[in-house]
C-alpha positions in Angstrom: -84.3 -118.0 -170.2 -82.4 -115.5 -168.1 -80.7 -112.4 -169.6 -77.2 -113.7 -169.1 -78.1 -117.0 -170.8 -79.5 -115.1 -173.8 -76.4 -113.0 -174.0 -74.3 -116.2 -173.8 -76.2 -117.7 -176.7 -75.8 -114.5 -178.8 -72.1 -114.3 -177.9 -71.7 -118.0 -178.9 -73.2 -117.4 -182.3 -70.8 -114.5 -182.9 -67.8 -116.5 -181.8 -68.8 -119.6 -183.7 -69.1 -117.8 -187.1 -66.1 -115.5 -186.5 -63.9 -118.6 -185.8 -65.5 -120.6 -188.7 -64.7 -117.7 -191.0 -61.1 -117.5 -189.9 -60.9 -121.3 -190.4 -61.6 -120.8 -194.1 -58.2 -119.1 -194.4 -56.4 -121.4 -192.1 -57.7 -124.7 -193.6 -59.0 -124.0 -197.1 -58.2 -127.6 -198.1 -61.1 -128.6 -195.8 -63.7 -126.4 -197.5 -62.7 -126.3 -201.1 -63.4 -130.0 -201.9 -66.9 -129.5 -200.4 -67.8 -126.9 -203.0 -69.8 -128.6 -205.8 -67.9 -128.6 -209.1 -70.8 -126.9 -210.8 -69.7 -123.7 -209.1 -66.8 -122.0 -210.8 -63.7 -120.7 -208.8 -64.0 -122.6 -205.5 -61.0 -120.7 -204.1 -62.9 -117.4 -204.5 -66.1 -119.0 -203.0 -64.1 -120.2 -200.0 -62.5 -116.8 -199.4 -65.9 -115.1 -199.9 -67.6 -117.4 -197.4 -64.8 -116.9 -194.9 -65.1 -113.1 -195.2 -68.9 -113.2 -194.8 -68.7 -115.5 -191.8 -66.2 -113.2 -190.1 -68.2 -110.1 -190.8 -71.5 -111.5 -189.9 -70.1 -113.2 -186.8 -68.7 -109.9 -185.7 -71.9 -108.1 -186.5 -73.8 -110.3 -184.0 -71.7 -108.8 -181.2 -73.1 -105.3 -181.7 -76.7 -104.5 -181.0 -77.3 -102.1 -184.0 -76.1 -104.8 -186.5 -77.2 -107.9 -184.7 -80.5 -108.5 -186.5 -79.0 -107.8 -189.9 -76.0 -110.1 -189.1 -78.2 -112.9 -187.8 -80.4 -112.8 -190.9 -77.2 -112.7 -193.0 -76.1 -115.9 -191.3 -79.5 -117.5 -192.0 -79.2 -116.6 -195.7 -75.6 -117.8 -195.8 -76.6 -121.1 -194.3 -79.3 -121.6 -196.9 -76.7 -120.8 -199.6 -74.5 -123.6 -198.1 -77.2 -126.3 -198.7 -75.8 -127.3 -202.1 -72.5 -128.1 -200.5 -74.2 -130.4 -198.0 -76.1 -132.1 -200.7 -73.0 -132.5 -202.8 -71.2 -134.1 -199.8 -74.1 -136.6 -199.7 -73.8 -137.3 -203.4 -70.2 -138.1 -203.2 -70.7 -140.6 -200.4 -70.0 -138.3 -197.5 -66.3 -138.7 -198.1 -63.6 -136.4 -199.5 -60.4 -138.1 -200.5 -57.7 -137.1 -198.0 -60.3 -135.0 -196.2 -63.6 -135.3 -194.3 -64.9 -138.9 -194.5 -67.9 -139.9 -192.4 -70.6 -142.6 -192.6 -73.5 -141.5 -194.9 -75.9 -141.2 -192.0 -73.7 -138.5 -190.5 -73.9 -136.5 -193.7 -77.7 -136.8 -193.5 -77.7 -135.8 -189.8 -75.6 -132.8 -190.7 -78.0 -131.7 -193.5 -81.4 -132.5 -191.8 -80.6 -131.9 -188.1 -77.5 -129.8 -187.5 -78.0 -127.4 -190.4 -81.6 -126.6 -189.4 -80.5 -126.1 -185.8 -77.8 -123.6 -186.9 -80.4 -121.8 -188.9 -82.8 -121.7 -185.9 -79.9 -120.4 -183.7 -79.3 -117.5 -186.0 -83.1 -116.9 -186.4 -83.5 -116.8 -182.6 -80.6 -114.3 -182.3 -82.2 -112.1 -184.9 -85.3 -111.8 -182.7 -83.4 -110.7 -179.6 -84.2 -107.0 -179.7 -84.1 -106.1 -176.1 -80.6 -107.1 -175.3 -77.7 -104.8 -176.0 
């Protein structure tokens, strides 16, 4: 992969998580129903997730913080697995919200989520690019 392509992949990760974090504040009604009821205070969890996504996304842009931020994204994605599992348990459908066929929920958990984890892991290993 050429240097400019690597930089584009790194930039894409930072932009993706910064915008996703901002979206937690713009559309909390999308995220809050996805938080399993076993977790207390879903509003606080949503805000905290948004803050971490913004900070980690921005951290990817800067070489000194890139590795730490990318590993933070990996850990954050692992922490989101209960939400994906909960979404499957409730039939992949939130009333007045996200509603998809069950196989899409499985694809999200078993294909897309691991790809996102790998993306962040790959970025964490890019040490020669500033």
